[in-house]
ROMAR-724926 format. One record per residue (C-alpha): residue number from 0; residue in three letters; x, y, z; chain. Coordinates in pm, 1 decimal, always signed. Layout:
% ROMAR-724926
[NUM; 'ALA'; [X; Y; Z]; 'A'] ...
This chain:
% ROMAR-724926
[0; 'MET'; [+11023.7; +6813.3; +4277.0]; 'A'] [1; 'THR'; [+10762.3; +6613.5; +4465.4]; 'A'] [2; 'ALA'; [+10391.2; +6635.2; +4386.2]; 'A'] [3; 'GLU'; [+10336.5; +6785.9; +4733.2]; 'A'] [4; 'THR'; [+10591.6; +7061.8; +4665.2]; 'A'] [5; 'ILE'; [+10431.8; +7139.0; +4328.8]; 'A'] [6; 'GLU'; [+10089.0; +7154.4; +4495.4]; 'A'] [7; 'ILE'; [+10219.3; +7401.2; +4755.5]; 'A'] [8; 'LEU'; [+10392.7; +7622.7; +4500.2]; 'A'] [9; 'THR'; [+10095.4; +7631.2; +4263.3]; 'A'] [10; 'ASN'; [+9815.5; +7680.8; +4518.6]; 'A'] [11; 'LYS'; [+9595.6; +7936.5; +4341.3]; 'A'] [12; 'GLU'; [+9424.0; +8052.4; +4661.1]; 'A'] [13; 'VAL'; [+9755.8; +8128.9; +4832.0]; 'A'] [14; 'ILE'; [+9890.4; +8298.1; +4519.0]; 'A'] [15; 'ALA'; [+9573.4; +8512.8; +4512.3]; 'A'] [16; 'VAL'; [+9657.6; +8641.2; +4862.4]; 'A'] [17; 'ASN'; [+10001.2; +8744.3; +4738.5]; 'A'] [18; 'GLN'; [+9848.9; +8912.1; +4433.4]; 'A'] [19; 'ASP'; [+9561.1; +9086.5; +4614.7]; 'A'] [20; 'PRO'; [+9504.6; +9436.9; +4471.6]; 'A'] [21; 'LEU'; [+9521.0; +9597.3; +4817.6]; 'A'] [22; 'GLY'; [+9890.7; +9508.0; +4821.6]; 'A'] [23; 'VAL'; [+9945.7; +9526.4; +5198.3]; 'A'] [24; 'GLN'; [+10204.0; +9293.6; +5348.7]; 'A'] [25; 'GLY'; [+10100.3; +9074.4; +5640.2]; 'A'] [26; 'ARG'; [+10276.0; +9094.3; +5977.4]; 'A'] [27; 'LYS'; [+10315.5; +8896.4; +6296.5]; 'A'] [28; 'VAL'; [+10021.6; +8993.4; +6522.3]; 'A'] [29; 'TYR'; [+10040.6; +8741.3; +6808.1]; 'A'] [30; 'VAL'; [+10306.3; +8514.7; +6958.5]; 'A'] [31; 'THR'; [+10290.2; +8253.0; +7233.1]; 'A'] [32; 'GLY'; [+10465.2; +7932.5; +7333.4]; 'A'] [33; 'THR'; [+10826.8; +7861.2; +7418.4]; 'A'] [34; 'ASP'; [+11049.5; +8120.2; +7251.0]; 'A'] [35; 'GLY'; [+10746.5; +8251.1; +7059.9]; 'A'] [36; 'CYS'; [+10718.4; +7932.3; +6856.8]; 'A'] [37; 'GLN'; [+10341.2; +7963.3; +6802.1]; 'A'] [38; 'GLN'; [+10264.1; +8260.3; +6580.1]; 'A'] [39; 'VAL'; [+9967.9; +8428.8; +6414.6]; 'A'] [40; 'TRP'; [+10042.4; +8639.1; +6106.7]; 'A'] [41; 'ALA'; [+9775.8; +8852.8; +5938.6]; 'A'] [42; 'GLY'; [+9723.3; +9115.7; +5676.0]; 'A'] [43; 'PRO'; [+9432.1; +9300.0; +5517.9]; 'A'] [44; 'LEU'; [+9294.8; +9200.7; +5178.4]; 'A'] [45; 'SER'; [+9057.2; +9374.6; +4941.6]; 'A'] [46; 'GLY'; [+8688.2; +9343.5; +5022.0]; 'A'] [47; 'HIS'; [+8749.7; +9391.4; +5396.6]; 'A'] [48; 'ARG'; [+8886.3; +9036.6; +5417.9]; 'A'] [49; 'VAL'; [+9185.5; +8931.5; +5628.7]; 'A'] [50; 'ALA'; [+9453.3; +8674.9; +5541.9]; 'A'] [51; 'VAL'; [+9553.2; +8481.6; +5854.3]; 'A'] [52; 'ALA'; [+9834.5; +8228.6; +5896.3]; 'A'] [53; 'PHE'; [+9896.7; +8006.6; +6198.7]; 'A'] [54; 'TRP'; [+10259.5; +7898.9; +6217.2]; 'A'] [55; 'ASN'; [+10372.2; +7635.1; +6467.5]; 'A'] [56; 'ARG'; [+10751.0; +7641.7; +6496.6]; 'A'] [57; 'CYS'; [+10732.7; +7429.0; +6813.6]; 'A'] [58; 'SER'; [+10834.0; +7063.7; +6837.6]; 'A'] [59; 'LYS'; [+10480.5; +6953.7; +6940.8]; 'A'] [60; 'ALA'; [+10135.1; +7006.0; +6793.1]; 'A'] [61; 'ALA'; [+9942.0; +7294.6; +6946.2]; 'A'] [62; 'THR'; [+9614.8; +7480.4; +6917.8]; 'A'] [63; 'ILE'; [+9678.5; +7831.1; +6790.0]; 'A'] [64; 'THR'; [+9408.1; +8095.2; +6825.3]; 'A'] [65; 'ALA'; [+9360.2; +8427.2; +6651.2]; 'A'] [66; 'LYS'; [+9163.8; +8680.6; +6853.3]; 'A'] [67; 'TRP'; [+8981.3; +8954.6; +6670.2]; 'A'] [68; 'ASP'; [+9155.8; +9240.6; +6852.8]; 'A'] [69; 'ALA'; [+9494.2; +9118.5; +6719.5]; 'A'] [70; 'LEU'; [+9345.9; +9114.9; +6367.2]; 'A'] [71; 'GLY'; [+9196.2; +9462.8; +6389.9]; 'A'] [72; 'LEU'; [+8838.8; +9333.5; +6394.7]; 'A'] [73; 'GLU'; [+8563.5; +9432.6; +6636.0]; 'A'] [74; 'SER'; [+8502.2; +9147.7; +6882.8]; 'A'] [75; 'SER'; [+8137.2; +9124.2; +6774.0]; 'A'] [76; 'THR'; [+8224.6; +9080.6; +6405.0]; 'A'] [77; 'SER'; [+8105.4; +8753.5; +6253.2]; 'A'] [78; 'VAL'; [+8333.1; +8599.1; +5990.6]; 'A'] [79; 'SER'; [+8343.0; +8307.3; +5751.7]; 'A'] [80; 'VAL'; [+8669.7; +8113.1; +5752.4]; 'A'] [81; 'ARG'; [+8820.2; +7951.4; +5442.5]; 'A'] [82; 'ASP'; [+9114.4; +7711.0; +5467.6]; 'A'] [83; 'LEU'; [+9347.5; +7786.4; +5175.8]; 'A'] [84; 'TRP'; [+9539.3; +7458.0; +5194.2]; 'A'] [85; 'GLU'; [+9226.4; +7242.7; +5211.3]; 'A'] [86; 'HIS'; [+9036.6; +7459.1; +4957.1]; 'A'] [87; 'LYS'; [+8721.1; +7458.6; +5167.6]; 'A'] [88; 'ASP'; [+8512.9; +7673.8; +5397.9]; 'A'] [89; 'VAL'; [+8561.5; +7553.0; +5754.6]; 'A'] [90; 'ALA'; [+8335.5; +7789.7; +5950.3]; 'A'] [91; 'ALA'; [+8045.9; +8015.6; +5858.4]; 'A'] [92; 'ASP'; [+7971.5; +8230.6; +6161.0]; 'A'] [93; 'VAL'; [+8270.9; +8274.8; +6393.2]; 'A'] [94; 'VAL'; [+8278.1; +8557.0; +6649.0]; 'A'] [95; 'ALA'; [+8564.0; +8691.3; +6866.8]; 'A'] [96; 'SER'; [+8828.8; +8424.0; +6793.2]; 'A'] [97; 'PHE'; [+8917.7; +8123.4; +6581.3]; 'A'] [98; 'GLY'; [+9156.7; +7844.1; +6670.9]; 'A'] [99; 'ALA'; [+9295.8; +7535.1; +6503.9]; 'A'] [100; 'ARG'; [+9523.3; +7245.7; +6594.0]; 'A'] [101; 'VAL'; [+9849.7; +7286.3; +6403.5]; 'A'] [102; 'ASP'; [+10107.4; +7008.8; +6384.0]; 'A'] [103; 'ALA'; [+10468.2; +7075.9; +6483.3]; 'A'] [104; 'HIS'; [+10659.6; +7267.3; +6215.6]; 'A'] [105; 'ASP'; [+10343.1; +7321.7; +6012.7]; 'A'] [106; 'CYS'; [+10126.4; +7614.0; +5912.7]; 'A'] [107; 'HIS'; [+9762.7; +7677.5; +5830.3]; 'A'] [108; 'MET'; [+9643.8; +7964.7; +5613.1]; 'A'] [109; 'TYR'; [+9296.5; +8115.8; +5605.2]; 'A'] [110; 'ILE'; [+9090.3; +8399.3; +5469.6]; 'A'] [111; 'PHE'; [+8848.8; +8555.4; +5717.6]; 'A'] [112; 'THR'; [+8555.3; +8726.1; +5545.8]; 'A'] [113; 'PRO'; [+8346.9; +8949.9; +5773.3]; 'A'] [114; 'HIS'; [+7971.5; +8930.4; +5727.5]; 'A'] [115; 'PRO'; [+7799.6; +9261.1; +5655.9]; 'A'] [116; 'ALA'; [+7687.9; +9426.3; +5975.3]; 'A'] [117; 'TYR'; [+7317.0; +9440.5; +6029.4]; 'A'] [118; 'ARG'; [+7195.3; +9798.3; +6012.9]; 'A'] [119; 'SER'; [+6855.8; +9894.7; +6135.7]; 'A'] [120; 'SER'; [+6647.5; +10113.3; +5906.5]; 'A'] [121; 'PHE'; [+6484.2; +10285.9; +6205.1]; 'A'] 
């Protein structure tokens, strides 16, 4: 087995999504491109977070975008975005949609964490 394969199979952040206590399976929420080759998959996680995967089955790189309505989020919700393959936070205050360039036959996986809504005390 290659080092890259071992790294993929032992990615603790991805395994944590699979083992999340909420236990809800993700599903395909958006499709575009020729024969539906650009896909967004998503599923709820504990703590009001959302696991989101961009899958490019096309033969060319493409920008894939997840819109909040497809994820079950209010369009005004602000989220932080963590890239599970890169093990880093990639955005801190994203509203309405998030997109990324995905190489052909590749996937990106993220956790979207909504920021607490501001509530007036008046």
